[in-house]
N, C-alpha and C positions, 0 to 999 in steps of 0.2 A: 703725155704727161700731166697731172692735174695740178694746175696752178703752183702752191708753194709747197708742194710734196718733193719738189726736185731735190734729189740728193739723199731722202730719208728712205725710199721705199725698200731699197736693197738691204740697209742695215736693219731696218724694222723687222722684215720677214725672217732675218736671221735669229732674232731674239724671241719672237712671239711663241714659238712652240716649246721652249725650254721649261722643265718642270721646276716646282717650288721645292726649296730644300729646307733642313731644319732652320729654326729660327736663331741664326748666327749673326744677324745684322745685315747679311748680304742675301739678295733675292736669288742670285745665281752664283754661288761661290766658285771661284777658278782654281782649278788644279794644275793648270800649266803656266808657265812663265817664260819671260825673256831672260836668257842667261845673264848674269852679272847686271841686274837691273834692281832698282829701288823705287819705293811708292812714298810720297810725302802727303799727309793730309793737313789742311789748315783752313781756317775761316779768315777772309780777307777784312782787314780794317778798313779798306778802301770802299768795297761795294757790298761787305757783309754776307757774301755768300761763301759756301763750302767748296774748297777746291780739293781735287786729287790729281797729283803731279806724278807721272811716271817717267822715270830717269833710266836711259840705257847707257852704261858706262863701258868704253872700250877696255878690251883686255890689254891692249898695247899701252906702254907707258906715255904719259903726257909729254908733248914736246914743250921746249923751254917757254914758248909763248902761251901754254894752256891749249886745251882742246877747243877747236872750233864747236859751235853749237847750232843744231837745227831745232827750232821750237815748233811744234805740230798742234795746230788747232784740232778740235774734234778728237782729242786724245784717245777717247774710248773707241773710235773706229780706226785710226790710222797710226797710231803709236806702234803696234807690232809690224806692220808693213814697212815703216820708216826705220825702225831699229834693225830689221834684217837686212833691209836694202843698204844701210850704212856699212855692212861687213864686206861689201862689195868694191868698197873704195881702195883695197889692199893696203898699201902702207900708211894710207891716210886715216888716221882715226878720228871720229867725231862723236861727240855726246848728242843723244837724241831726246828731246824732252817732250812729252806727251801731255797737253794740258786739258783737263776736264773736270767733272764733277762726279764721278762714278755714277752718273745718271742712269745707268742701265743695270744697276747692281745694289747700290746703297739704299736699305729700306726707308732709312730716315729721310734721304734726300727725296727719294720717290714719294713717299708719303706727305712731304711737304709742298711738293712742287706739281703732283700731277693734277690734270684738270678733269679727270673721270670721276663722275659720282660714285659715291659707295653703293655697292650693290648686295643688300641683305647681309652685310657683314664679312662679305668674301675677303680673303686675303688678296694682297698686291699680287699682281701678275705681270707677265711680259707687256701687255698692252699699257699698262700704267708706266712701266719703266720706258717704253718707247714715248709715250705722251710726254713724260717728265724730260727726256733727251731733247725733244723738240722745243719744249718751253726754255729750257735753259740755254740752248745754243741762240734762240731768239734774243733772250737778255743779253747774252755776251756779245753777239755780233751785229745787233740792230740798235735801232733808236725809236723813239715814238714818231711813227709815221704821220704826215700830215692827214688832217681830217679829209681832206678831198682826195686823198690817195688810198684810203683804207677800204679794205675788203667788206662786204656784207658781213653782219654779225653771224650769220649761220656758216659763212666761210671760215672766219676768224676763230670760231668755236673749234674747228677742225685743224687749223694750220698753227695755233697758237698765239699768243698776244703780239700784237703788232707794236712792241715797246721794247725798250731796252737801253743800254748804256755803254755803247762800244768803246767810248772814250774812257770811261771808268776801267773797263775791262782791259784796255792797253795799258793803263797806269798799273793796274795788278801785275800784270807780266813785267813791266819795267821796273817796279820798285818793291815787289814782293817775290815773285818767282824767280827772277834772275838772281837775287842775292841767296836764295835758298840753294840754288844749282851752284853758285860759286862757293858756298860753305861746304859743299859736298865734294866738288872735283875742281882742280885748276881749269880755268876756261880762258879763251882768247876773246876779250871784249870786241877786238876790232874784226872778229869774223864769226859772225852770228847771221842765222837766217830765220825767216819767219814763212810757215807754209800754212795755207789754209785754202779750203774747197768749199764751192758754193756760197752759202752765206759767210762761212769761213774766209773764203776768197774775196768777199766784200770787205771783211774786216782787215784782211792784208792791204786792200787799196786804202781803206781809211788810214791805217797805219802809215803807209807809204807818203800820203799826201799831208798828213799831220806830224808824223814823228819820223821823217826820213833819214835821220841819224842813228834811230835805235837800233837798226839792224843794217848789216853789209848788204845782205840779199833779201829780195822780197819775192816770195813765188805765190801767185794768185791764179788758182786752178779754177776754171769754170765760175767765175766771179759773178754773184747775184747784183749785177749793175743796175738792174731794173728797179731794186728795192726802193720804195717811197719815190718813185718816178725818176730814178737816176740821179737824186739829189747829192749822193757822194761825189759825182763830178763837179760839184760847186767848188770844191777845194783844188781842183786840178790846175788852175791858172797860178796859184801861189807856188805850187811845187815846181811848175814849169819855169817861173820866174826864178827860182832859186837854182834850178839846174843851169839854165842859160847864164845866170850870174856866177856860175863856177863856185857856188857855195857848197853844194852836195854832189855826191856821185854814187849813187845806190846802183845795185845790180839788180835786174827786173826780170823775172820770167813770167809770162801769162801764158796759160794753156787752156784748152777746152776740146771736148770731144766732137768729132765729126758729125755724130748722129744725134747730137743734142737739139731740141727744137729752139728755133730762132724767134718763132712768135709764141710767146706765152698765153695768149688769149684761150680761154676754154673752148676745147674741141667739141663735136657733136657727142663723143662718147663720155666727155666730162658732164654735158649738160643733161644727159638723159637720167641721170640720178637724182635731179632735182625736180620739184614741183613747178607747175606753171608760174606760180606766183614768186618761187625763188629764182627761176630763169629770167623772169622780167626785173628782178631786182638785182641780179648778177651783170645784166647786159652792158649797163654803163661802166663798171669796173673792168669787164673784159675787153671793151673797146679801148680804155685806157692802157690795159696790159699790152695790147696790140701796138702801141706807140712808143712804148718804154725800150730801153736799150736789150736787144736780144742776146740770147745766150752766146752764140758764135759771132754775129756782128758786132755786139757790144764789146767782146774781149779783142777781136780783131782789131777795131777801130780804135780801141783805147791804146793797144800796143802800138800801132802805128803813129798815133800823135806822140807818144812818149819816144819812141825811137827817133822821130824826126827832130828832137831836139838837140841842139849843140851843147853838149856839156863837155866837161873837162875830161881828162883821160881816166879811165876806170869806170865812167857811165856806161852802163851796157843794159840793152832791153832786147829780149828775145820773145818770139810768139810762136807757139807750137800748136797746130791743129792735129790732135790726135786721131789717126784713122780708125775706123770701125768700132769706136767706144761711144756709149751714151753718157748720160750724165752720172750717174753712180760709178760706172766702171772706169770712167776716165781718171777719176781721183787717184786710183791705184797706179795707173801708167805715169801720172803727173809726179808722184812721190818718186818713182824710180828714176825719172828724168831731173826731177829737182835736185837731187843729191850732188850728182856730178856737175851740174851746172853752178851750185853754190860753192863747192869745195874743190873741185879739180880744174875747172875752167877758168882762163885768166880774163 
């Protein structure tokens, strides 16, 4: 798996072959839908970015306390899976909210954020959409990487900007998205969950450490704890102190695929595509990557540390190693496991 393409390869292959349709503002118009779902478009006043929010509403009437809610990051990829999986809860009805930017479809968003150079006036295509999707998730889930941790420029050109403002993004959820969902359906504010995979899983860890009361349940699937040399873990102590002081008691699920790479240093297969000069330039970066938190060991050790904390009743930590799954495929299994963990288990 090449560097920071983790989690994107499967999704990108899905969209690259799709044909271009008529100029209706959408690159790939959708003719299928999740039943009883809604879409909200808005531009955030916090980070000034365009958002597309997908909401799946249960057919069952809301309980007196309102519907529990699961917020799903990378909504372009995981909203349909989560919405369908939510139907397996039987009598327990939940609202599923997919958070994204329509980055694989909206021509205006793609034209604004793609890093691809124009090619003789050719129209936007699937590769431009994929490029935009990468860029937007970097902005949402990351932050400005320390200079000493940055990838070489030729690598960054492919993986997208190593910058962003995850804290602003989390505020968009808390102050702008939640209120829009509440205006549409009655929700149970005490029973909300946040799901994210890969860089999205990193954002969930950041939310857990800095906003531990914003959600009852945090599901971090294959979190990219290696990002910026593992600096997300700098906030772990303040979280641990709050747990042991019994001020907070979140529910936490950490998952990872058993076939994910634990050492993220470039492999020989990665290096053959580079020139000798590029291989020399990337060598120090690759050496650093090999010392940063691995996909499996990082997730396992984080979960073990959190589980060891003595918190008040209700504080729960679970770690699941998903057999036979790699980085992209483990996300879908994680969703199926996340929903009952968040809303059925006590």
